[in-house]
DSSP file (Angstrom, degrees, kcal/mol; ACC not computed):
  #  RESIDUE AA STRUCTURE BP1 BP2  ACC     N-H-->O    O-->H-N    N-H-->O    O-->H-N    TCO  KAPPA ALPHA  PHI   PSI    X-CA   Y-CA   Z-CA
    1    1 A V              0   0    0      0, 0.0    15,-0.3     0, 0.0     3,-0.1   0.000 360.0 360.0 360.0 122.9   11.8  -21.5   34.0
    2    2 A L        +     0   0    0     13,-3.4     2,-0.3     1,-0.3    14,-0.2   0.787 360.0   1.1 -95.7 -34.1   12.8  -25.1   34.3
    3    3 A D  E     -A   15   0A   0     12,-1.7    12,-2.8     2,-0.0     2,-0.3  -0.991  56.3-166.9-156.1 153.2   14.6  -25.2   37.6
    4    4 A F  E     +A   14   0A   0     -2,-0.3     2,-0.3    10,-0.2    10,-0.2  -0.990  13.9 164.1-146.6 133.2   15.5  -22.8   40.5
    5    5 A E  E     -A   13   0A   0      8,-2.2     8,-3.1    -2,-0.3     2,-0.5  -0.993  32.9-127.7-148.1 154.8   17.9  -23.1   43.4
    6    6 A I  E     -A   12   0A   0     -2,-0.3     6,-0.2     6,-0.2    -2,-0.0  -0.904  31.8-138.1-100.7 126.8   19.6  -21.0   46.0
    7    7 A T    >   -     0   0    0      4,-3.1     3,-1.7    -2,-0.5     6,-0.0  -0.265  26.7-102.4 -78.8 169.3   23.4  -21.6   46.1
    8    8 A E  T 3  S+     0   0    0      1,-0.3    -1,-0.1     2,-0.1    -2,-0.0   0.784 123.9  58.7 -61.4 -27.1   25.4  -21.8   49.3
    9    9 A E  T 3  S-     0   0    0      2,-0.1    -1,-0.3     1,-0.0     3,-0.1   0.551 120.9-109.7 -79.3  -7.6   26.6  -18.2   48.7
   10   10 A G  S <  S+     0   0    0     -3,-1.7     2,-0.2     1,-0.3    -2,-0.1   0.534  77.5 124.8  91.6   7.3   22.9  -17.1   48.8
   11   11 A S        -     0   0    0      1,-0.0    -4,-3.1    -5,-0.0     2,-0.4  -0.566  61.8-109.4 -95.0 165.7   22.6  -16.3   45.1
   12   12 A A  E     -A    6   0A   0     -6,-0.2     2,-0.5    -2,-0.2    -6,-0.2  -0.748  20.8-162.4 -96.9 140.1   19.9  -17.7   42.8
   13   13 A K  E     -A    5   0A   0     -8,-3.1    -8,-2.2    -2,-0.4     2,-0.5  -0.982  14.8-175.1-120.7 117.8   20.7  -20.2   40.0
   14   14 A V  E     -A    4   0A   0     -2,-0.5     2,-0.6   -10,-0.2   -10,-0.2  -0.946  15.3-154.8-120.0 130.2   17.9  -20.4   37.5
   15   15 A K  E     +A    3   0A   0    -12,-2.8   -13,-3.4    -2,-0.5   -12,-1.7  -0.915  24.4 176.2-103.8 123.7   17.7  -22.8   34.6
   16   16 A V        -     0   0    0     -2,-0.6     2,-0.5   -15,-0.3    -2,-0.0  -0.870  28.6-133.6-126.0 158.1   15.5  -21.5   31.7
   17   17 A R        -     0   0    0     -2,-0.3     2,-0.5    40,-0.0    -2,-0.0  -0.959  20.2-163.6-109.5 127.6   14.6  -22.6   28.2
   18   18 A I        -     0   0    0     -2,-0.5     6,-0.1     4,-0.0    -2,-0.0  -0.956  26.8-113.9-113.8 124.8   14.8  -20.0   25.5
   19   19 A D    >   -     0   0    0     -2,-0.5     3,-2.1     1,-0.2    -2,-0.0  -0.264  22.4-125.6 -56.6 137.7   13.1  -20.6   22.3
   20   20 A S  T 3  S+     0   0    0      1,-0.3    -1,-0.2     3,-0.1     4,-0.1   0.646 104.3  74.4 -64.8 -14.6   15.6  -21.0   19.4
   21   21 A K  T 3  S+     0   0    0      2,-0.1     2,-0.5     0, 0.0    -1,-0.3   0.679  84.9  79.3 -71.9 -14.2   13.8  -18.2   17.4
   22   22 A Y  S <  S-     0   0    0     -3,-2.1     2,-0.7     2,-0.0    -4,-0.0  -0.816  78.5-139.9 -96.0 131.2   15.4  -15.7   19.8
   23   23 A I        -     0   0    0     -2,-0.5     2,-0.5    31,-0.0    -2,-0.1  -0.809  23.7-179.6 -92.2 115.4   19.0  -14.8   19.2
   24   24 A V        -     0   0    0     -2,-0.7    31,-2.8    31,-0.2     2,-0.3  -0.972   8.0-165.2-119.0 126.1   20.8  -14.5   22.5
   25   25 A R  B >   -B   54   0B   0     22,-0.9     3,-1.5    -2,-0.5    29,-0.2  -0.722  30.5 -87.9-113.3 158.1   24.5  -13.6   22.4
   26   26 A H  T 3  S+     0   0    0     27,-2.6    23,-0.8    -2,-0.3    26,-0.2  -0.318 112.8  42.9 -56.9 144.1   27.4  -13.7   24.9
   27   27 A G  T 3  S+     0   0    0      1,-0.4    21,-0.2    21,-0.2    -1,-0.2   0.333  84.8 126.2  95.1  -6.5   27.5  -10.5   26.9
   28   28 A C    <   -     0   0    0     -3,-1.5    34,-0.7    19,-0.2    -1,-0.4  -0.285  43.9-155.2 -74.3 170.9   23.8  -10.4   27.4
   29   29 A A  E     -c   62   0C   0     17,-0.2    17,-3.2    32,-0.1     2,-0.4  -0.973   5.4-143.1-145.9 158.5   22.4  -10.2   31.0
   30   30 A V  E     +cD  63  45C   0     32,-2.5    34,-2.8    -2,-0.3     2,-0.3  -0.943  16.0 178.3-125.3 146.2   19.2  -11.1   32.8
   31   31 A R  E     - D   0  44C   0     13,-2.0    13,-3.2    -2,-0.4     2,-0.5  -0.988  31.0-117.9-142.7 152.4   17.3   -9.4   35.6
   32   32 A V  E     + D   0  43C   0     32,-0.5     2,-0.3    -2,-0.3    11,-0.2  -0.808  42.1 172.8 -89.3 125.1   14.1  -10.0   37.5
   33   33 A V  E     - D   0  42C   0      9,-2.7     9,-2.7    -2,-0.5     2,-0.3  -0.864  24.2-129.6-129.6 164.4   11.6   -7.2   36.9
   34   34 A S  E     - D   0  41C   0     -2,-0.3     7,-0.2     7,-0.2     6,-0.1  -0.804  17.1-129.6-112.5 155.5    7.9   -6.6   37.8
   35   35 A T  S    S-     0   0    0      5,-1.5     2,-0.3    -2,-0.3     6,-0.1   0.572  87.1 -34.8 -77.3  -8.6    5.1   -5.6   35.5
   36   36 A G  S >  S-     0   0    0      4,-0.2     3,-0.5     1,-0.1    -1,-0.1  -0.955  91.6 -50.8 176.9-165.7    4.3   -2.9   38.1
   37   37 A F  T 3  S+     0   0    0     -2,-0.3    32,-0.1     1,-0.2    -1,-0.1   0.885 140.1  13.6 -60.4 -39.1    4.3   -2.1   41.8
   38   38 A I  T 3  S+     0   0    0     -3,-0.1    -1,-0.2    31,-0.0     3,-0.1   0.090 105.6 127.4-122.2  21.7    2.4   -5.3   42.6
   39   39 A G    <   -     0   0    0     -3,-0.5     2,-0.1     1,-0.2    -3,-0.1  -0.129  67.0 -78.6 -81.1 173.4    2.8   -7.1   39.3
   40   40 A T        -     0   0    0     -6,-0.1    -5,-1.5     1,-0.1     2,-0.3  -0.390  46.6-123.8 -66.6 143.2    4.0  -10.4   38.2
   41   41 A K  E     +D   34   0C   0     -7,-0.2     2,-0.3    -6,-0.1    -7,-0.2  -0.690  35.6 168.9 -91.3 145.1    7.7  -10.9   38.1
   42   42 A Y  E     -D   33   0C   0     -9,-2.7    -9,-2.7    -2,-0.3     2,-0.5  -0.945  37.5 -98.0-146.8 167.8    9.5  -12.1   34.9
   43   43 A L  E     -D   32   0C   0     -2,-0.3     2,-0.5   -11,-0.2   -11,-0.2  -0.792  30.5-159.2 -92.8 128.1   13.0  -12.4   33.5
   44   44 A Q  E     -D   31   0C   0    -13,-3.2   -13,-2.0    -2,-0.5     2,-0.5  -0.933   7.1-157.9-108.4 126.8   14.2   -9.6   31.3
   45   45 A L  E     -D   30   0C   0     -2,-0.5   -15,-0.2   -15,-0.2     2,-0.2  -0.904   7.0-143.3-110.1 124.3   17.0  -10.4   29.0
   46   46 A S        -     0   0    0    -17,-3.2   -17,-0.2    -2,-0.5   -18,-0.0  -0.505  20.6-124.9 -78.8 156.9   19.3   -7.8   27.5
   47   47 A V        -     0   0    0      1,-0.2   -22,-0.9    -2,-0.2   -19,-0.2   0.785  37.7-155.9 -78.5 -26.6   20.5   -8.4   23.9
   48   48 A G        -     0   0    0    -21,-0.2   -21,-0.2   -24,-0.1    -1,-0.2  -0.280  47.6 -20.5  80.1-172.1   24.2   -8.2   24.4
   49   49 A D    >   -     0   0    0    -23,-0.8     3,-1.8     1,-0.1   -21,-0.1  -0.598  55.1-146.3 -75.6 120.1   26.8   -7.4   21.8
   50   50 A P  T 3  S+     0   0    0      0, 0.0    -1,-0.1     0, 0.0   -24,-0.0   0.705  99.5  52.7 -62.6 -18.0   25.4   -8.0   18.3
   51   51 A S  T 3  S+     0   0    0      2,-0.1    -2,-0.1   -26,-0.0    -3,-0.0   0.541  89.5 100.5 -92.9  -6.6   28.8   -9.1   17.1
   52   52 A A  S <  S-     0   0    0     -3,-1.8     3,-0.1   -26,-0.2   -25,-0.0  -0.390  83.7 -97.1 -75.6 155.0   29.3  -11.6   19.9
   53   53 A P        -     0   0    0      0, 0.0   -27,-2.6     0, 0.0    -1,-0.1  -0.314  45.2 -96.0 -68.2 156.3   28.7  -15.3   19.3
   54   54 A R  B     -B   25   0B   0    -29,-0.2   -29,-0.3     1,-0.1     2,-0.1  -0.393  41.0-109.4 -68.9 147.6   25.4  -16.9   20.2
   55   55 A I        -     0   0    0    -31,-2.8     2,-0.3    -3,-0.1   -31,-0.2  -0.449  32.5-139.9 -74.2 155.6   25.1  -18.7   23.5
   56   56 A K    >   -     0   0    0     -2,-0.1     3,-2.3     1,-0.1    -1,-0.0  -0.713  35.0 -73.1-111.5 164.3   24.9  -22.4   23.4
   57   57 A S  T 3  S+     0   0    0      1,-0.3    -1,-0.1    -2,-0.3     3,-0.1  -0.346 122.1  23.9 -55.2 130.0   22.8  -24.8   25.5
   58   58 A G  T 3  S+     0   0    0      1,-0.3    -1,-0.3    -3,-0.0    -3,-0.0   0.253  89.8 134.3  94.7 -11.5   24.2  -24.9   29.0
   59   59 A D    <   -     0   0    0     -3,-2.3     2,-0.4     1,-0.1    -1,-0.3  -0.280  55.0-119.1 -66.9 158.5   26.0  -21.5   28.9
   60   60 A T        -     0   0    0     -3,-0.1     2,-0.5     0, 0.0    -1,-0.1  -0.833  18.0-154.3-103.0 137.8   25.6  -19.2   31.8
   61   61 A I        -     0   0    0     -2,-0.4   -32,-0.1   -35,-0.1     2,-0.1  -0.939  24.9-116.3-110.6 132.3   24.1  -15.7   31.5
   62   62 A K  E     -c   29   0C   0    -34,-0.7   -32,-2.5    -2,-0.5     2,-0.3  -0.409  26.4-137.0 -68.3 137.8   25.1  -13.0   34.0
   63   63 A G  E     -c   30   0C   0    -34,-0.2     2,-0.5    -2,-0.1   -32,-0.2  -0.736   8.1-148.1 -95.2 146.7   22.4  -11.7   36.4
   64   64 A I        -     0   0    0    -34,-2.8   -32,-0.5    -2,-0.3     2,-0.2  -0.953  20.9-120.6-113.6 131.4   21.9   -8.1   37.2
   65   65 A S        -     0   0    0     -2,-0.5     2,-0.4   -34,-0.1   -34,-0.0  -0.463  26.7-161.6 -70.7 139.9   20.6   -7.0   40.6
   66   66 A S        -     0   0    0     -2,-0.2     2,-0.6   -34,-0.0   -33,-0.0  -0.919  19.3-122.4-118.0 148.5   17.4   -5.0   40.7
   67   67 A V        -     0   0    0     -2,-0.4     2,-0.1     4,-0.0    -2,-0.0  -0.809  29.4-143.0 -89.5 125.1   16.1   -2.9   43.5
   68   68 A S     >  -     0   0    0     -2,-0.6     4,-2.3     1,-0.1     5,-0.2  -0.417  22.7-112.2 -82.1 162.7   12.7   -4.1   44.6
   69   69 A I  H  > S+     0   0    0      1,-0.2     4,-2.7     2,-0.2     5,-0.2   0.887 119.8  55.7 -58.8 -39.0   10.0   -1.7   45.7
   70   70 A E  H  > S+     0   0    0      1,-0.2     4,-2.3     2,-0.2    -1,-0.2   0.920 108.2  46.7 -61.5 -44.0   10.3   -3.2   49.2
   71   71 A E  H  > S+     0   0    0      2,-0.2     4,-1.7     1,-0.2    -1,-0.2   0.885 111.6  52.1 -65.3 -38.2   14.1   -2.4   49.3
   72   72 A L  H  X S+     0   0    0     -4,-2.3     4,-0.7     2,-0.2    -2,-0.2   0.927 110.6  47.1 -63.4 -45.0   13.4    1.1   48.0
   73   73 A L  H >< S+     0   0    0     -4,-2.7     3,-0.9     1,-0.2    -2,-0.2   0.892 109.8  53.3 -65.2 -38.9   10.8    1.7   50.7
   74   74 A E  H 3< S+     0   0    0     -4,-2.3     3,-0.3     1,-0.3    -1,-0.2   0.838 103.3  57.9 -64.3 -31.1   13.1    0.4   53.4
   75   75 A S  H 3< S+     0   0    0     -4,-1.7     2,-0.8     1,-0.3    -1,-0.3   0.698  94.1  68.8 -72.0 -17.1   15.8    2.8   52.2
   76   76 A L  S << S+     0   0    0     -3,-0.9    -1,-0.3    -4,-0.7     6,-0.1  -0.402  72.8 171.9 -95.7  55.8   13.4    5.7   52.9
   77   77 A N    >   -     0   0    0     -2,-0.8     3,-1.3    -3,-0.3     4,-0.4  -0.543  25.5-155.7 -71.7 113.6   13.6    5.2   56.7
   78   78 A P  G >  S+     0   0    0      0, 0.0     3,-0.8     0, 0.0     4,-0.2   0.754  89.6  66.1 -64.6 -22.6   11.7    8.1   58.3
   79   79 A E  G 3  S+     0   0    0      1,-0.2    -2,-0.1     2,-0.1     3,-0.1   0.806 103.6  45.5 -67.7 -27.6   13.7    7.7   61.5
   80   80 A E  G <  S-     0   0    0     -3,-1.3    -1,-0.2     1,-0.1    -3,-0.1   0.451 123.9-104.0 -92.7  -1.6   16.9    8.7   59.7
   81   81 A G    <   -     0   0    0     -3,-0.8     2,-0.4    -4,-0.4    -4,-0.1   0.345  30.7-123.9  86.7 138.3   15.2   11.6   58.0
   82   82 A E        -     0   0    0     -4,-0.2     2,-0.1    -6,-0.1    -6,-0.1  -0.874  12.6-129.6-115.1 147.8   14.0   11.8   54.4
   83   83 A D     >  -     0   0    0     -2,-0.4     4,-2.2     1,-0.1     5,-0.2  -0.359  41.9 -93.5 -81.0 176.2   14.9   14.3   51.8
   84   84 A H  H  > S+     0   0    0      1,-0.2     4,-2.6     2,-0.2     5,-0.2   0.901 126.0  50.9 -60.0 -43.4   12.1   15.9   49.8
   85   85 A A  H  > S+     0   0    0      1,-0.2     4,-2.5     2,-0.2    -1,-0.2   0.900 109.7  50.9 -63.0 -40.5   12.2   13.3   47.0
   86   86 A G  H  > S+     0   0    0      2,-0.2     4,-2.3     1,-0.2    -1,-0.2   0.916 111.8  46.4 -63.0 -43.6   12.0   10.4   49.5
   87   87 A K  H  X S+     0   0    0     -4,-2.2     4,-2.5     2,-0.2    -2,-0.2   0.909 112.3  51.1 -65.2 -42.0    9.0   11.9   51.2
   88   88 A T  H  X S+     0   0    0     -4,-2.6     4,-2.4     2,-0.2    -2,-0.2   0.920 111.0  47.9 -61.9 -44.2    7.3   12.6   47.8
   89   89 A L  H  X S+     0   0    0     -4,-2.5     4,-2.5     2,-0.2     5,-0.2   0.917 111.3  50.2 -63.1 -43.7    7.9    9.0   46.7
   90   90 A R  H  X S+     0   0    0     -4,-2.3     4,-2.3     1,-0.2    -2,-0.2   0.911 110.9  49.8 -61.1 -42.4    6.6    7.6   50.0
   91   91 A D  H  X S+     0   0    0     -4,-2.5     4,-2.2     2,-0.2    -2,-0.2   0.910 110.6  50.0 -62.3 -43.2    3.4    9.8   49.6
   92   92 A I  H  X S+     0   0    0     -4,-2.4     4,-2.4     1,-0.2    -2,-0.2   0.931 111.6  47.6 -61.2 -46.4    2.9    8.6   46.1
   93   93 A L  H  X S+     0   0    0     -4,-2.5     4,-2.5     1,-0.2    -1,-0.2   0.875 110.6  51.7 -65.4 -37.0    3.2    5.0   47.1
   94   94 A N  H  X S+     0   0    0     -4,-2.3     4,-2.3    -5,-0.2    -1,-0.2   0.892 109.7  50.3 -65.0 -38.9    0.8    5.5   50.0
   95   95 A N  H  X S+     0   0    0     -4,-2.2     4,-2.5     2,-0.2    -2,-0.2   0.916 110.9  48.6 -64.2 -43.2   -1.7    7.1   47.6
   96   96 A I  H  X S+     0   0    0     -4,-2.4     4,-2.7     2,-0.2     5,-0.2   0.921 111.0  50.7 -61.9 -44.0   -1.4    4.2   45.2
   97   97 A R  H  X S+     0   0    0     -4,-2.5     4,-1.6     1,-0.2    -2,-0.2   0.914 111.3  48.5 -59.4 -43.8   -1.9    1.7   48.1
   98   98 A S  H  X S+     0   0    0     -4,-2.3     4,-1.0     1,-0.2    -2,-0.2   0.907 112.7  47.7 -63.9 -43.2   -5.0    3.6   49.2
   99   99 A I  H >< S+     0   0    0     -4,-2.5     3,-0.6     1,-0.2     4,-0.4   0.916 110.6  50.6 -65.7 -44.0   -6.5    3.7   45.7
  100  100 A T  H >< S+     0   0    0     -4,-2.7     3,-0.8     1,-0.2    -1,-0.2   0.802 103.6  59.4 -68.9 -27.5   -5.9    0.0   45.1
  101  101 A R  H 3< S+     0   0    0     -4,-1.6    -1,-0.2     1,-0.2    -2,-0.2   0.834 103.5  53.1 -65.2 -30.7   -7.5   -1.0   48.4
  102  102 A K  T <<        0   0    0     -4,-1.0    -1,-0.2    -3,-0.6    -2,-0.2   0.569 360.0 360.0 -81.3  -9.2  -10.7    0.7   47.1
  103  103 A M    <         0   0    0     -3,-0.8    -1,-0.2    -4,-0.4    -2,-0.1   0.465 360.0 360.0 -79.1 360.0  -10.7   -1.3   43.9
């Protein structure tokens, strides 16, 4: 990552350098992902259409929104009632939190 800024619209604009040994084509997309629940975040690049032309320096790559763990947990608001899957997920995450505190 070479540069990062928040636009007036509230979206992120990230300038990255991609090694020329990687073939990146138009139609690819990028998303921010984590290595785990509390892991480091990194940029994941989809390959795009193999028949599309290669992107050039200065081209823009479309970003894809990802749901963070925090957003997922907020969506499981117990005040509004949870379905069985929501309660199970919350229990699993609480167990993971408890285990990692003991490490």
